[in-house]
N, C-alpha and C positions, 0 to 999 in steps of 0.2 A: 636261185636267182629267178626261177620261173615265176614265183609268187609276185615278183616286182614288175617284170616286163611282159609276162605271159608268152604267148607264141607270137614273136614279132612279125612272122609272115602274115598273120591275120590282121595286122594294123591297117593295111591298105583296104581290106574289105570293110573293117569298121568305119574308117574315114569315108569311104564311098557310100555306104549305107546311111551314115549320119548326114552327109551332104544331100543325098537324094530325099531323105525324110524331111530335112529342113526346107528344101525347095517345095515339096508337096504341102507341107504345113503352111508355109508362107503364101502359096497360091490359094490354098483353101481358105485361109483366114482373110485374104485379100477379097475373096468372093463373098465373105460373110457381111452381115449388116454392120455398119459403122459402129453401132452401139456395143458391139462385142468388145472392143478395146477401150471405148470411151466411158461406158457406164457398166460396170460389172454387176451382174445379178447372180443369183444362185446357179442358174443354168450356165452362165459364162464361166464361173469359178470351176464347176464340175468339168466342163469341157476343157478348160486350160490344164487342169490337173491330169485328165485322161490323155490329152495330147502329149504332155511331157512324159507320161509313163510309156506311151506307145513309141514315141520317137527314141526315148532312152533305151527301151528294151530292144527295139529293132536294131539300133546301132551297135549295141555291145553284146547281145546274146547270140553266140555263134550259131545255135540251131535255128534262130529266128530268121526267116528269109525276108528279103526286102519287100517282095510282093505281098506277103502276109501282113506285114506292118503297114504297107501302103493301103491295102484294102480296109484294114481296121481304122486307119486314120481318116480315109475318105468317108467311110460309113459313119464315123463319129461326127464329121463335119456336116454331113447331110442331115443327121438326126438333130444336130444343133440348129441348123438352118430351119428345119421343120418346127422345132420347139420355139424358136424366136418368132416365127410366123404365127403359130398357134397362140402365143402369148399376146398377140394384138387383139384377140377376141375378148370382149368385156367379160363374158361368162367364164372363160378359162384363165384369165389373168391371175386370179387368186392362187392358182396352182404354182405360179412362177414368181410372183411378186409379193412383198410384204404390204400390209395396209398402211395408209398414212396415219400418223399419230401426232397429237399435240402434246409436247413435252412440258412446255411452260405456257401458262395462261395468266395474263395480267400480273406478271412478275412472280407467280407462284409455281413451284415445281409440281408436276403431276406425278407423284411417286409411283403409282401403279403403272403408268405408261413407261417411266424410266426403267422399272423393273422388267417389264415385258420386252423392252428393247435392249436390255443389258447395258444401259448407260448410267454412269454414276453422276453424282452432283459435281464432282471435279471435272468430268468430261464436259458438262454443261458450262461450268465457269470458264474452262479453258476456251471453249468455242466462243463464248460471249466476249472474253478479253481479246481474242483474235479478231473479232468483228468491231472492236473499238467501243464496246459497251462497258460502262463503268459500274453500273448497278443493275441488278436483275429487274428492279422496278421500271426500268426503261423499256422492258420487253412486253409487247402485247401478246405475241405468240412466238413460240419456237416450234417449228413443224418438222417432224421426222418424215422425210419423203420416202416413197416406195423403194427407191434405189439406194437409200442410206444416207443421202445428203441432208443437211439441216438448213432449213430456211428460216431466217430471222425477220420477224415483222415487229418494228418498233411501235411504241405507243402513238407517236404522231403520224404514223403511216395511215393514209385513208384506206378504207376497205375497197378492194378491187374485185372484179369477177374471178380472178385466179386465186386470190386468197380465200374468197367465199367458197369456191369450188373445193379447195383443199380441205377446208374446215368441214364442209358437208360430207366429204368422202372419208373423213378421219373416224377412227374407231373410238367408241366410248366418249364422245365429245358433245357437249351442249353449250351453246353460247349463252 
């Protein structure tokens, strides 16, 4: 029966460590940039996975002390904050963010860009339908943003500085 319930006397310790790690993770993430939870980038995903591993290990591994887990967690949160700040530098941003890419131009799929982004024709069709687009010919540009969102620019949309800026920043694109 030990395989099912383990050592029941340790359950209080497990619950206590889990609760304390939860509090530290919550406070640490509360002090992070808002974009940590709003727009996941590579560094955010890695941080989230590592936080889960540290919190889980600290809570259930009997030889793992709370203080060891807390130090690892706080260190990770500090490094994440530093990486988030470094990411704001134009020169270092390519280390953390994907480049902008134009996936559809004047209704035509740019297959090389789709391949580089791991996006299928069906993914594009689904997104366009969700945006109320009936035919791909209605699309002037479909832009794959650095954070992974898709920006739809319809044919009748006038060019704006934001659209022009995205097109100028995009990889392998010429108007």
